[in-house]
C-alpha positions, 0 to 999 in steps of 0.5 A: 670254839677254839677248835672251830678252825681245825674242823675244815679248811679256811678259804686262805688254806683252800687258796694255797692248796689250789695255787700249789696244784695249779703250779704243779699240774699245769692242767688248770683251765680256771683261775684259783679264784674262779674255782673257789667261787664254784666251790664256795656255795657247795662246800663252805659256810660251816661254823661250829660255835656261836663264839666263832661267828665273827671268824672265817666260815669253814670249807668241808675238807672232804668235799674240797678234796673230792673236787680237787681229785676230779679237777686236777687230772684234766682241768674240768669241773666235775659235773656232779659237785656233790660226792655220792658218799654225801648222798649216801650218808643223807639217806641213812639220816632221812630214815633216822628222822623219817616222818610219821603220822604220830609224830608230825614235828619231824616234818615241820622242822625240816619244812620250817628250816627249808622255807626260811633258810634257818631255824631258832632252837636250842642245841642240847648236848644230850638227847635220845633218838626216840625224842627226835619228835621234839624240836630241840632234839631233832635240831641238835642232831641236824647240827651235830651231823653238820646239816645246820650251822651257826649263822644269823637270821634276817635280822642279824640274830644268831640262828641255825642255818642250812649250811650250803647248797649240798645240804640244801639239796638233801633237805629238798629230797627229804621234803619231797619224799615226806610229801610223796610218802605221807600225802600221796603226791607223786610227779613223773620225773620225766615230765619234770625234766622236760619241763625244767629243760624248757625253763632252762633253754627257752626261758619259759618256767610256766609249764613247770610250775603249772604242772607242779601246781596241777599235781598238787591240786589233783592229789591233795585234799582240802584238809591237808591244805587247810591244816598246813596253809602257806608253809605246806604249799610253799614247801611243796613247790620248793621241794619239787623244784629243788629236787629236780635240780638238773638245770637250776640251783634252787634257793629259798628266801633269797635276800634281795633289796632288803626283802626275801623272795620265796624262790631264786633259781640260778642256772647251772653250767651253760644255762642263761635263764635265772628266775625270781618267783614270788609265791603268795598263798590265800585261803580257799575262801579268798575272793577274786579281789583278794587274789588281785590285791595279792598279785599286785603286792607280789609285782611290787615286791618283785620290782623292788627285788630286781631294782638293785641287789647283788643277785641282779649284778650276778645275773649281769656278770654271767650274762643270765636273763632274769625272769621275775615270776608272780605265783598265786595259789588259792587253797590248793589251786594256782590262780595266777602265774605271770612274768612281771 
């Protein structure tokens, strides 16, 4: 833990560097604090030891320098905030931890981590790559690769958390490939892009969610859903929305008013529509009365989320229009999708 702060940049160090280049280059079109706010969700939040949890979270130095290299010449924020080298490295990791039918543990670890935003596991100092089917071995690999970092769960207890949005988007891609390759689910990228554009420009997310659920219904067997249940359905939808990231920054289990909303979508640059999606899953045998009861619960939760929380204030600060969406899935079919 003595070396935690030597493995990246502290926020104070990033601030000092930006101030120096702002004064030297004279091309900055944003304040230093604005630039840090842009970088923080993508580059920050590294902690390499439990003993360092009370200290500063660290910025990834490579990512910060990538941003500065592109921003300093003209004062324009790079359209792609993620260095292509990061995506290339992640492709190698995805091959290393690729899912196979004989070893379902790998996919389940990624799914659990993405659905919750964290995972509880020991970090082992030694493990063999052939043991990656074991939860502790795979979690340890993800930790040593910087894809998990020490943080806290929803009750404030120590856990391993998804480090930042850059890493989170790599998880979305992994899960998307996982479902596509092993459960036969495919979606047309042009259709996803068109429906994402509607949600971005017109404030209508219904076609996007309806399309995803329709594809899920058509291409996934009863057996798969009966076995996997809620985590499978939620992972399916979140991975697809998150992987189609042209218009939104997708977060799961967003903390809202002491509760956790399943999906929160922040608009990317120039967007004005934000979304909270509360997803409820029911078994195929659930009655219509149970569907309605589940829907009413989702409505109550969404109203509580939107009543008072920093995310609501963030929407107000950026003049985003916030849409609260209740999505109910029974078995493998969407049975209710309404804006609250």
